[in-house]
N, C-alpha and C positions, 0 to 999 in steps of 0.2 A: 470581445465587445458584445455588449448585451443588446438585443432588439429594442428600438425605441419604445414597443408596447410592454415589454419586459421592465424597462426602465421606468415607465409611468406607475406600475405597480408597486415595484420596490421602493420608490421614493413614497409611497403611502404605506410602506410595511405591508404588503400584500404579497403572498407568495405567488409567484406568476406560472399556475399551472396551466394545463392545455385549455381547458375551459376558461378559465376566468380571461386568458387572452384572446380567445374567441368572442365571449362576450364583449369585450373591451372594443374590439374591433368594429362588432356590430353598432355599439354606442357612436363610436366616433364618426362611422359612416353614414350616421342618420341624424339631420338636424334636430328633427322632433324628440318629444320626450317619448320614450317608448314604455309599454306595460309588459309584465312578465310574457303575455301570451304573445304581444309583438316579438319580443326576443326570441322566445321560442320558434315561431313560425320563421323567422329569419336566418336561423341557426338551423333549421332543418329537423334532422334527428338529435335531439338532446333531453337528457332527464330533466325533467320539470323541478324535481328537487333541488338538483345541484345548481340549476338556474336561478332558482329563488334564493338558494343561499348565497350564490355569488352576488347576486344584486345587493342582498342585504349587509354582505361584507363589506362591499363598495361603499354602500351607505354611510356604515359604521365608521369607516376608515377616512370618510370626508372626500371619496371621489366621485360619489353621486349624490343628489338632492332628490326627495320625492315629491310628486306634484299630485295632488288630489283636485281633480278638473272637474269632478262632478259626473263625469262618465261612468263612474261605477268601477273603475279599474285604477289602481294607484300606477303612475307612471313614473319613471325616471329619466334624470337627464343629468349629463355632466356638470360638476361642480365649477365654479369659478377658481382660478389659481389662488391660493392662498387658504382654500376650505380645509378645515382640521376635523378631527373628530368631534372636538369639544365646541368648535364654534364655525357654522357656516356662513359665508359671506355672500349667500345667494338670495339676500332680499330684494328679489326683482318680480316685476309682474310676468304672469304667464297666459298665454293666450290659447282659448281653446275654441278651435274653428267648428261652428256648428254643421258644416258642410261635409268636410274631408275629415272632421273628427281628430285631426292633427292637434298637439298641445306643443306650443313654442316657447320657449324663453325668451323675454325680451330685456336682456341684463342691462340696457341704456333706460329704462324705466323702473326707476326704484319704487319700491313700494312706499307711501307716506308714512311720516311718523303720525302715529295717533295716540293722543294723550287719553287715558282711561282714568275716570273718576274713582275715588277712594283708594281701597286696598285691592283693586283688581292687580294681578300681575300677568303679564303675557307670557307665555312660554312657546308659542310658536305664532309666525303670521305668515299669512299668504294670502295673495291676491289673485284671483282669475277672472280675466274677463273673457266675454263670449260674444260670438259674431263670425263674420267671414275674414279668413286670412287674405293676405295679398294677391295669391293665386286663385283662390276661390271668388273672392271680389271682381278679378279682372275677366272672369270666365263668363 
């Protein structure tokens, strides 16, 4: 019987290599969205190019979504169930804490539909709110 992490990768048609399993484990253990540098730091000794390619593959296969939170580094978060390479169902608000600098997915808070004028065609939508997260606001 395969390991649950392997099953997750196989379900997304991703070959379960040792590095991919390690990266998935790191992402599952951390609720905040992580940058490439975050993943590298949490893995310890890891080849930057391999980690970058792993994150790219996970995104292309619908396992991760990218979050551009204005911090200067793209962050990655696990997708909601049902995401595919063609269609991500992760249209939710992200929250960037200006104190701890963590970016959190808020899947219960959908991005509102916005009607654009004329011939504008949306290709991507994201909404990042900034302020203090629950932990920092309570401190």
